[in-house]
C-alpha positions in Angstrom: 0.0 0.0 0.0 1.3 3.4 -0.9 1.0 6.0 1.8 -1.2 8.9 0.9 0.1 12.5 1.5 -1.5 13.5 4.8 -4.0 16.4 4.5 -3.5 19.3 6.9 -5.5 19.2 10.1 -8.2 21.8 10.7 -7.6 24.1 13.8 -10.9 24.3 15.8 -11.5 26.2 19.0 -12.1 23.6 21.7 -15.0 25.4 23.4 -16.8 25.7 20.0 -16.2 22.1 19.3 -17.7 21.1 22.6 -20.8 23.2 21.8 -21.0 21.6 18.4 -20.8 18.0 19.8 -23.3 18.8 22.5 -25.7 20.3 20.0 -25.6 17.1 17.9 -26.4 14.9 20.9 -29.0 17.3 22.3 -30.7 17.4 18.9 -31.0 13.6 19.3 -32.8 13.9 22.6 -30.0 14.0 25.2 -30.3 16.5 28.0 -28.1 19.5 27.1 -26.1 19.3 30.3 -25.3 15.6 29.7 -24.5 16.2 26.1 -22.0 18.9 27.2 -20.3 16.5 29.6 -19.8 13.9 26.8 -18.6 16.7 24.4 -16.1 18.0 27.0 -14.6 14.5 27.6 -14.3 13.7 23.8 -12.7 17.1 23.0 -10.3 16.7 26.0 -8.9 13.6 24.3 -8.2 15.6 21.1 -6.5 18.4 23.2 -4.3 15.7 24.8 -3.2 14.3 21.5 -5.4 11.2 21.5 -7.7 11.7 18.5 -8.6 8.0 18.4 -10.7 8.6 21.6 -11.8 12.1 20.6 -14.5 13.6 18.4 -14.0 11.1 15.7 -16.2 8.9 17.8 -19.2 11.2 17.5 -20.8 9.7 14.4 -20.6 6.2 15.8 -22.0 7.4 19.2 -24.9 9.2 17.3 -25.7 6.1 15.2 -26.0 4.1 18.4 -28.0 6.8 20.1 -30.5 7.0 17.2 -30.7 3.2 17.1 -31.4 2.9 20.8 -28.2 1.1 22.0 -27.2 4.2 24.0 -29.8 5.3 26.4 -30.6 8.9 27.3 -30.3 8.3 31.0 -28.1 10.7 33.0 -26.7 8.1 35.3 -26.7 4.4 36.1 -28.6 2.6 38.9 -26.8 1.5 42.0 -27.8 -2.1 42.4 -25.3 -3.2 45.2 -23.9 -0.9 47.9 -21.9 -2.2 50.8 -19.4 0.3 52.3 -16.5 0.4 49.9 -18.0 -2.0 47.4 -20.5 -0.7 44.9 -22.1 -2.1 41.7 -23.7 0.2 39.1 -26.0 -1.0 36.3 -25.2 1.6 33.6 -28.2 0.5 31.5 -26.3 1.6 28.4 -26.1 5.3 29.3 -23.2 7.3 27.9 -20.0 5.9 29.4 -18.7 9.5 30.2 -21.8 10.0 32.4 -21.6 6.7 34.3 -17.8 7.0 34.6 -18.1 10.3 36.4 -20.8 8.8 38.6 -18.4 6.0 39.5 -15.5 8.4 40.1 -17.4 10.5 42.6 -18.7 7.4 44.5 -15.3 5.7 44.6 -13.5 8.8 45.9 -16.1 9.8 48.5 -16.3 6.2 49.9 -12.5 5.9 49.9 -12.3 9.1 52.0 -14.3 7.2 54.6 -13.0 3.7 54.4 -9.5 4.1 52.9 -10.3 2.4 49.6 -13.4 1.7 47.5 -14.2 0.0 44.3 -17.1 0.7 41.9 -17.9 -2.0 39.4 -20.0 -1.0 36.4 -22.0 -3.4 34.1 -24.0 -2.9 31.0 -21.7 0.1 30.3 -20.8 2.0 27.1 -17.5 3.3 25.8 -16.1 6.1 28.1 -13.2 7.5 26.1 -9.8 7.5 27.8 -9.5 5.6 31.0 -6.8 8.0 32.1 -9.2 10.9 32.3 -11.1 9.2 35.1 -8.1 8.0 36.9 -6.9 11.6 37.0 -10.3 12.7 38.3 -9.8 10.3 41.2 -6.3 11.6 41.8 -7.7 15.1 41.9 -9.7 14.0 44.9 -6.5 13.1 46.8 -6.8 9.4 46.0 -4.9 7.0 43.9 -7.1 6.2 40.9 -7.2 2.9 39.1 -9.6 2.5 36.2 -10.1 -0.4 33.8 -12.5 -1.6 31.2 -13.0 -4.6 29.0 -13.8 -4.5 25.3 -15.1 -7.0 22.7 -12.5 -9.6 21.8 -9.8 -8.1 19.6 -6.6 -10.0 20.3 -5.5 -13.6 19.9 -3.4 -15.5 22.4 0.2 -15.3 21.1 0.5 -17.8 18.2 -3.3 -18.0 17.9 -5.6 -16.9 15.1 -8.8 -16.3 17.0 -9.7 -13.1 18.9 -10.3 -14.1 22.5 -9.9 -11.0 24.7 -10.2 -7.2 24.2 -7.3 -4.8 24.3 -8.8 -3.8 27.7 -7.3 -0.5 29.0 -6.1 0.2 32.5 -5.1 3.6 33.9 -3.4 4.4 37.2 -3.0 8.0 38.5 -1.2 9.2 41.6 -1.9 12.6 43.2 1.0 15.0 43.4 1.8 18.5 44.6 2.8 19.5 41.0 1.0 20.6 37.9 0.0 17.1 36.9 -0.6 13.7 38.5 1.7 10.8 37.7 -0.2 8.7 35.3 -0.1 5.6 33.0 -2.9 4.9 30.6 -2.5 1.9 28.3 -4.4 -0.6 26.4 -3.1 -4.1 26.3 -2.7 -4.1 22.5 0.3 -2.8 20.6 -2.0 0.1 19.5 -5.6 1.3 19.7 -8.1 0.2 17.0 -9.0 3.9 16.8 -5.6 4.7 15.4 -5.9 2.0 12.8 -9.3 3.4 11.8 -7.6 6.9 11.5 -4.9 5.3 9.2 -7.6 3.6 7.1 -9.5 6.9 6.7 -6.3 8.7 5.6 -5.3 5.9 3.3 -2.0 5.2 5.2 -0.4 1.9 6.2 0.1 0.9 9.8 3.4 -0.2 11.4 4.4 -3.9 11.5 3.4 -5.5 14.8 0.3 -3.5 15.4 -2.2 -6.0 14.0 -2.9 -9.3 12.2 -5.3 -10.3 9.5 -8.2 -12.7 10.0 -5.8 -15.7 9.6 -3.4 -14.4 12.3 -0.7 -13.1 10.0 0.9 -9.8 10.8 -0.3 -7.0 8.4 0.4 -3.3 7.6 -2.9 -2.9 5.8 -5.3 -1.1 8.1 -8.4 -2.5 6.3 -7.1 -6.0 6.8 -6.4 -5.2 10.4 -9.9 -3.9 11.0 -11.3 -7.2 9.6 -8.7 -9.1 11.6 -7.2 -8.7 15.1 -5.0 -6.4 17.2 -1.8 -7.9 18.5 -1.1 -7.9 22.3 1.6 -5.6 23.6 4.6 -7.6 24.8 3.1 -10.8 23.6 1.9 -13.1 26.4 2.3 -10.3 29.0 -0.2 -8.1 27.3 -2.5 -11.0 26.7 -2.4 -12.1 30.3 -3.1 -8.7 31.7 -6.0 -8.2 29.2 -7.5 -11.5 30.5 -7.2 -10.3 34.1 -8.8 -6.9 33.4 -11.6 -8.7 31.6 -12.3 -10.9 34.6 -12.0 -8.1 37.1 -14.3 -5.7 35.2 -16.9 -8.2 34.1 -16.6 -10.6 37.0 -16.9 -8.1 39.9 -19.8 -6.2 38.2 -21.7 -9.3 37.2 -21.4 -8.0 33.7 -20.2 -9.1 30.3 -16.9 -10.8 29.7 -15.2 -12.0 26.5 -17.5 -12.3 23.5 -20.4 -11.1 25.6 -19.0 -7.6 24.9 -20.2 -6.6 21.4 -18.3 -4.8 18.7 -18.2 -1.0 19.2 -18.5 -0.5 15.4 -20.9 -3.4 14.9 -24.7 -3.4 14.9 -25.7 0.0 16.2 -28.9 -1.3 17.6 -27.1 -3.9 19.8 -25.8 -2.6 23.2 -22.0 -2.5 23.5 -22.3 -4.0 26.9 -18.8 -3.6 28.3 -17.9 -3.7 32.0 -15.7 -1.3 34.0 -14.0 -1.0 37.4 -13.1 2.1 39.3 -10.8 1.9 42.3 -9.9 4.8 44.7 -7.3 4.5 47.4 -7.3 7.4 49.9 -3.6 8.2 50.5 -4.2 9.7 53.9 -5.4 6.4 55.3 -1.9 4.9 54.6 0.6 7.8 54.7 0.8 11.5 55.3 -0.9 12.9 52.2 1.5 15.7 51.3 4.5 13.6 52.1 3.3 11.0 49.6 2.5 13.6 47.0 6.0 15.2 47.5 7.7 11.9 47.1 5.8 11.3 43.8 6.9 14.8 42.6 10.5 14.1 43.4 10.5 10.9 41.4 8.7 12.6 38.4 11.4 15.4 38.4 14.1 12.7 38.6 12.7 11.1 35.5 12.2 14.3 33.6 15.8 15.4 34.3 17.4 12.0 33.7 20.3 11.5 31.3 19.1 11.2 27.7 20.4 9.1 24.9 22.3 10.7 22.0 19.9 12.8 19.7 17.1 12.8 22.2 16.0 16.3 23.1 13.9 15.5 26.2 12.2 12.6 28.0 8.9 12.6 29.8 7.8 11.4 33.2 4.6 9.4 33.5 1.7 11.8 32.9 3.9 14.7 31.8 3.3 14.2 28.0 -0.5 14.3 28.4 -0.2 17.5 30.5 2.3 19.0 28.0 0.1 18.2 25.0 -3.0 19.7 26.6 -1.1 22.9 27.6 0.5 23.2 24.1 -2.9 23.0 22.5 -3.9 26.2 24.2 -7.6 25.5 23.7 -7.3 24.6 20.0 -8.0 21.1 18.6 -6.2 20.0 15.4 -8.9 17.8 13.8 -8.4 15.8 10.7 -10.4 16.8 7.5 -11.9 13.3 7.6 -13.2 13.8 11.1 -14.5 17.2 10.4 -16.4 15.9 7.4 -17.9 13.1 9.5 -18.9 15.6 12.2 -20.7 17.7 9.6 -22.5 14.7 8.2 -23.6 13.7 11.7 -24.9 17.2 12.4 -26.9 17.2 9.2 -28.4 13.9 10.2 -30.1 15.5 13.2 -30.7 18.9 11.5 -28.0 20.9 13.3 -25.6 23.4 11.7 -22.1 23.4 13.2 -18.8 25.1 12.6 
């Protein structure tokens, strides 16, 4: 496949983009305040340099909303509640809404008990896991967030998708400008990045994905029809399996193939499961001392010796912060994504831009 020349991104004011996204969902019957929350979280991913989890998802979200597989509920239902153990039935509400619900519950209960876990079933896609881990860290707690997805990866050496790429994010509160954070899926890359490459007509790197027969491929279209490959082979596969069991098992929700394709039948609920854990630092150590120690280690990493030709290195969480700061409230959106947003808006009778 010959790589196409990339088209220049379109610079869009983030606040205007949030309003446009909110207008699209509001026109489809979502409460305006809820639509704005979803819009804010999607635009935040673009500001942080993660377009695969940003506004490119709006057309797919809208199709699901119009087809009934995303509900218009503002929150999920708490179906089990025992001290620091809570289960929410999301009832297919927007993942961004039920994720915030889970974050607030986990953090408030952790403040009382030291740690708390909120398991969510019948959930929908929530964007980046790191955003919610950072929210928990903003409450003075260690945040751990994970989710399962539909099967996307084979066991190393296999040719059948058995587990999702199942992201996990961990964020530690600090005294600095940003929390320490890791946010990673268990695949070599996100399917969203492969879809972006397909839309732009570009190949993907070797090792990202396999075709339907289990052979490594650089063709994004073959990858979409095939499977993602696990990061670090058996390590990534094993961690993905554990996240699947923790998310779906503790919530009583879907695991494995019970989670449906995100880009599949828009009338069929996605049905993923999620887990939000908050650990209140002050129950274990002096809070500011802990935060200071994390800051010290972050600075140690940022100022560490660099390899020849490397201008700078980033501590965990620093790059997300730097990208968001550098964006200065402006999103660089691909022409393909802008076109799909315009088409989505026209579908519900809204003018954007």
